[in-house]
N, C-alpha and C positions, 0 to 999 in steps of 0.2 A: 571513649578510650578503647573499649574492647570488651569482649565477652568469651566466657570459657563455659562449655557445656559438656558434662560427663554423661556417659551412657555405658550400658553392658553390664551392670551389677545384677545381683539375683541371688537365688538360693542354689547351693551346690552341695553335694555330698562330700565328705572328706576323701581326698585323693582326686577329686574332680578339677576341671579347669573353667576358667573364665577369661574373657578378653575385655578389658575396659578401653574405652575410647574417650578422648577429650578434644572437642572441635573448638578451635581458638579463632577469634575474628579480631579485626583491628590490627594494632601493631604488637600484640602480645608475643606473637611467634618470633618477633625479631629482638625480643629482649635479652636473649643470651642462653638462659637455661629454663628448662621446664622439669617440673618434678611431680612425683605422686607422694602424697601423705595420707595417712589413715588415722582414724581415731575411733577407738572402741568406747563404749559407755563406761563412764567413771575414770577414763584414762586420758592422759595428754595426747595431743596430736603427735604422731611420730613419723619420721622420714622413711620413705620405702625405696624410692629410686629417683635417679636424676639423669638428665641427658642434656648435654651442650647442644644446643639447637643447630649451630652451623656445622660443626665437625662430627657430631653424633656420638661422642665419648660418653660412656655410661658408668654410673656408680650405683651400688647397691647397699642397703641395710644387710647386715650379716644374717638377719633372720630370713631373709628372702633370697639370698644369693643362691643361684643354682636352680632356683624354682620359678622366679619371676623374671621377665624380660621387658625393658622399657624400649620403645622405639618411636620414630616419628615419620610422617609423610610431609615432607616440606611442601610439596606441591599443593596439598591439600589442607595444610596448616592443621594437622591432626596429630595428637600424642596418643600412644597406646601403651597398655600394660597387659602383657600376656602372663596369666597367673596359672601355674600348674601345680599339681600335687598339693592342693590346698588343704590346710589343717583348720581345726576349730579356732585356734588362736589367731587366724588370719581374718576372722570376721570383724567387720568395721565399716565405718563410713569412708570411703576413698574419694579424695579430692585431688584435682590437678591444680598446679599452681606455676605461675610464670614470674621470673625474676631477672634482674640485670647482673647480679652477682653470683659466683659460685658459692652456694651455701647449703647446708643440710638443716638449717634452722627455719621453721615456717615464718618467723618474724621478718625474714629477709625478702619474702615474696610480696609482690604488689598486687598480683592478679590471682583470683581464686574462682574455681567453679562451685557450684552448689553441692556437689558430692553425689556419689551413687553407693548405695548399700550393697554390702557383700555379706551373705550369711552362709556359714559353712556348718551343716548339721546333717546328720543321718536321720 
C-alpha cells in the first residue's frame, strides 16, 4: 500500500525551531489530504496541521497558528512541518498521516508514520 517515514525530531530549547519531514511512498500522497498530529504522554492525539495535497490549502490548530507551517513537495512526495518559537507544551510524538477526506480527526486517516519525538526543554 505505501509507507510514511518521519524525521527531524529532537531536543530544542524554548523559542527554538525544528523542521519535520515525512517521506511518503506508494499511493499515499494521492489520497487527498495529509496532516500532522501529535501526542504527549498521558494525552490524546491531537490535530496540528493539514494540507490538501493537490492545491496546497493549509489549516492549523489554534495552538500552533502563526508558529508552525505545513508544506509539501509534490515532486518528492514529502510533507514538512516547520516549527518556530517552540514552547514546552509543544513537546510530543509528532506523526504524519494521509487520508482521503478532509478531517481533523485522527480516526479519518488511513496511513500513519511511526512518529518522531520533539522535546522542548532548557
